[in-house]
C-alpha positions in Angstrom: 43.8 -2.0 -28.5 43.6 -3.5 -25.7 42.8 -1.6 -22.5 43.3 -2.3 -18.8 42.0 0.6 -17.4 45.1 1.3 -15.2 44.5 5.0 -16.0 41.5 5.2 -13.5 42.1 6.0 -10.0 40.1 4.0 -7.6 36.8 4.5 -8.6 35.2 4.6 -4.8 37.0 7.8 -5.1 35.4 9.6 -7.2 32.1 8.5 -5.7 33.6 9.9 -2.5 34.8 13.5 -4.3 31.1 13.6 -6.3 29.3 13.3 -2.5 31.8 16.1 -1.5 30.9 18.1 -3.8 27.0 18.0 -4.0 26.9 18.1 0.0 29.5 21.1 0.0 31.3 19.4 2.9 32.8 16.3 4.2 30.5 15.9 7.5 27.1 15.9 4.8 29.2 13.8 2.5 29.7 11.2 5.1 26.0 10.7 6.5 24.9 10.3 2.9 27.3 7.8 2.4 27.3 5.9 6.0 30.9 6.2 6.9 32.8 8.5 9.3 34.4 11.8 8.1 37.5 10.4 8.7 36.7 8.0 5.8 35.5 10.6 3.8 39.0 12.7 3.9 40.7 9.9 3.3 39.5 9.0 0.2 39.9 12.7 -1.1 43.3 12.4 0.2 43.5 9.2 -2.4 42.3 10.4 -5.2 44.3 13.9 -4.5 47.7 12.2 -3.9 46.5 10.3 -7.5 46.3 13.2 -9.2 49.0 15.1 -7.7 47.0 18.0 -7.5 44.4 19.2 -4.2 40.9 19.6 -4.8 40.0 21.4 -2.0 41.2 24.1 -0.2 40.6 23.8 3.7 39.8 26.4 6.0 39.1 26.2 9.7 35.3 26.4 9.0 35.1 26.3 5.3 35.6 23.8 2.4 35.9 25.4 -1.2 36.9 23.5 -4.3 40.2 24.5 -5.8 39.7 25.4 -9.9 40.7 21.5 -10.3 38.2 20.0 -8.0 35.6 22.8 -10.1 36.7 21.4 -13.3 36.5 18.1 -12.4 32.7 17.9 -10.9 30.8 17.9 -13.6 32.2 15.4 -15.7 32.7 12.6 -13.3 29.0 13.3 -11.8 27.9 13.0 -15.1 30.4 9.4 -16.0 28.5 8.2 -12.2 25.3 9.1 -13.4 25.5 7.1 -17.1 27.4 4.3 -14.9 24.6 4.0 -12.5 21.7 4.2 -15.0 23.7 1.0 -17.2 23.8 -0.7 -14.0 20.0 -0.1 -13.5 19.3 -1.6 -16.9 21.2 -4.7 -16.4 20.4 -5.6 -13.0 17.7 -8.6 -12.8 14.9 -6.8 -11.5 13.2 -7.8 -8.1 10.1 -9.6 -7.5 7.3 -7.4 -7.1 5.0 -7.6 -4.0 1.8 -9.4 -4.1 -0.6 -6.6 -3.8 -4.1 -7.8 -2.0 -6.9 -5.4 -1.4 -9.6 -5.9 1.5 -12.3 -4.0 3.4 -11.4 -2.3 6.8 -12.9 -5.6 8.9 -11.2 -8.2 6.9 -7.8 -6.4 7.3 -8.2 -5.6 11.1 -9.3 -8.6 12.0 -8.2 -11.4 10.0 -6.0 -10.1 7.3 -3.3 -8.5 8.8 -2.3 -11.2 11.7 -1.8 -13.7 9.0 0.1 -11.5 7.0 2.4 -11.1 9.8 2.4 -15.2 10.4 3.5 -15.5 6.7 6.1 -12.4 6.6 8.2 -14.6 9.3 7.4 -18.2 7.7 9.3 -19.9 4.7 7.7 -18.8 1.7 7.8 -14.8 3.0 7.8 -12.2 0.1 7.0 -8.6 0.0 2.9 -7.9 0.5 1.2 -4.6 0.0 -2.2 -4.1 0.8 -5.2 -1.6 0.1 -8.1 -1.2 2.3 -11.0 -0.3 1.3 -15.2 -0.5 1.9 -15.7 0.6 -1.8 -16.0 -2.5 -3.9 -15.2 -1.2 -6.9 -11.7 -0.4 -5.4 -11.1 -4.0 -4.0 -11.6 -5.5 -7.7 -9.3 -3.1 -9.6 -7.1 -4.7 -12.0 -4.1 -3.3 -10.1 -4.2 -6.2 -7.4 -3.2 -9.4 -7.5 -5.7 -10.7 -4.9 -8.7 -9.3 -3.5 -10.8 -10.3 -0.6 -14.4 -9.6 -1.2 -18.1 -9.9 0.7 -20.0 -11.6 -1.6 -22.5 -14.5 -2.5 -20.2 -15.7 -5.1 -16.8 -14.3 -7.2 -18.0 -12.0 -9.6 -18.0 -12.3 -13.4 -14.2 -12.2 -14.9 -12.6 -13.2 -11.2 -12.2 -17.1 -9.7 -11.0 -17.9 -6.5 -12.4 -19.9 -3.5 -14.9 -19.2 -0.1 -12.7 -18.2 3.4 -15.2 -18.6 5.5 -19.3 -18.1 5.7 -20.5 -15.1 7.1 -22.5 -15.8 10.6 -23.8 -12.7 12.3 -24.6 -13.2 16.1 -24.8 -9.9 18.7 -21.8 -10.1 20.9 -20.7 -8.8 23.8 -17.6 -8.7 26.5 -17.9 -11.3 29.8 -18.3 -9.0 32.0 -21.2 -7.2 30.2 -22.6 -10.9 29.9 -23.5 -10.2 33.4 -24.5 -7.0 33.3 -27.0 -8.0 30.9 -28.7 -11.3 32.1 -29.1 -8.4 35.3 -30.5 -5.1 33.6 -30.3 -5.1 29.9 -31.4 -1.6 29.5 -28.0 -0.5 30.5 -26.4 -1.6 27.6 -26.5 -0.1 24.2 -26.7 -1.1 20.8 -23.1 -0.4 18.8 -24.1 0.5 15.3 -22.3 1.3 12.1 -23.9 2.9 8.8 -23.9 0.3 6.0 -21.6 1.5 3.3 -22.9 -0.5 0.8 -26.2 -2.3 0.4 -25.5 -5.7 1.0 -24.2 -4.7 4.5 -26.1 -5.9 7.5 -26.0 -3.7 10.6 -28.5 -3.7 13.8 -31.3 -1.9 12.0 -31.3 -4.5 9.2 -30.5 -7.7 11.4 -33.4 -6.6 13.9 -36.1 -6.3 11.1 -35.0 -10.2 10.7 -35.1 -11.5 14.0 -36.7 -9.1 16.4 -35.6 -10.1 19.4 -37.8 -8.4 22.4 -34.9 -7.9 24.8 -32.9 -6.4 22.2 -35.4 -4.3 20.3 -35.8 -2.0 23.0 -32.3 -0.9 23.3 -30.7 2.2 22.4 -28.4 2.3 19.6 -25.4 4.0 19.8 -23.6 5.5 16.7 -19.9 4.6 15.8 -17.4 5.4 13.1 -16.8 1.9 11.4 -17.6 -1.7 11.6 -14.3 -2.5 13.4 -15.3 0.5 16.0 -17.9 -1.4 17.0 -16.2 -4.3 18.2 -13.4 -2.2 19.6 -16.4 -0.7 21.8 -17.8 -4.4 22.7 -14.4 -5.8 23.7 -14.3 -2.8 25.9 -17.3 -3.6 27.6 -19.1 -0.9 26.1 -22.1 -2.4 24.4 -23.0 -5.0 22.1 -21.9 -5.1 18.8 -23.1 -7.5 15.9 -20.4 -9.7 14.6 -19.3 -11.9 11.9 -18.7 -14.8 14.0 -16.5 -16.5 11.8 -14.5 -13.1 10.5 -13.9 -12.7 14.5 -13.4 -16.2 15.3 -9.9 -15.3 17.3 -11.6 -12.7 19.5 -14.3 -15.2 20.6 -12.0 -18.2 20.8 -9.7 -16.0 23.3 -12.6 -15.0 25.7 -12.3 -11.1 24.5 -16.0 -11.4 23.0 -18.6 -13.7 24.0 -22.0 -14.4 21.7 -25.3 -14.0 22.9 -28.1 -16.6 22.9 -28.6 -18.6 20.0 -29.2 -16.1 17.8 -27.2 -17.1 14.6 -27.9 -15.0 11.0 -26.2 -17.4 8.3 -26.8 -14.8 5.3 -25.7 -17.0 2.6 -22.9 -15.0 1.6 -19.4 -15.1 2.6 -16.0 -14.0 2.4 -13.6 -15.3 -1.0 -10.1 -14.3 -1.8 -10.2 -14.3 -5.8 -7.9 -13.1 -8.5 -8.1 -12.0 -12.1 -9.4 -15.3 -14.5 -7.2 -16.2 -17.2 -3.1 -15.7 -16.1 -1.5 -18.1 -14.4 -0.5 -16.6 -11.4 3.0 -15.4 -10.5 4.7 -18.2 -7.7 4.7 -15.7 -4.7 1.0 -14.4 -5.7 -0.1 -18.4 -5.8 2.3 -19.0 -2.6 0.3 -16.3 -0.6 -3.1 -17.4 -1.6 -2.6 -20.6 -0.4 -1.2 -20.0 2.8 -4.4 -17.5 3.1 -6.8 -20.4 2.0 -4.8 -22.7 4.4 -4.8 -20.3 7.4 
């Protein structure tokens, strides 16, 4: 038998009725549905006219369901739940976000500005970030991409070198004048080594031992990024990765001190798991970062 569904009321009136029953009133239902209270009242009246019976007893300060409204509430809610679940199963899945992991310094000074540029560009797509200084966390299978500090991609991963690590002492332009006049007036802004391959002032001074820096007191900071922020603020000398902080050095916020350049042989790699072909959005984002 052919059915045209003409025996059903407008389906949006059922949605409005369900919202009123669940929220206990027209005002709360209007907030949930992002419409005016008058719009809710109009749809309920429309459903009541179609049924030929009231669904609510309207008092000056209260709203209560009539026996018909109370009887109708559960089957309407069940029908809407079933319809919602069925439509969700038929709906084309949204493209999952590209998930990228990087350590704190890379995220703050290099990755986040580039995510912003990517997000407003033609190839934009959702991007999720994981920030951690734990190498094992960065190389999780849950991530599409990772930026790691290493001499080469580890086994099972492939990618390309984004930048070499070149370490150099930096300070603000104002501090550079102070340093030339009185080196002892400044301190070395230092940080703890989270992993053995990180290089802080203790490691760097053992390699170079410039007398003018060796005698300066060291001021502990909370993180590597904290040392850079304090250096920009004119509070001392930081040990900077010149390539990672190219924007800060290029803008004049930080100035390299002297000729000291330490090429560690390591660098920052953009990597992904070997084997599977990258999803289009992942490949687009990786190409953007590699070219940026």
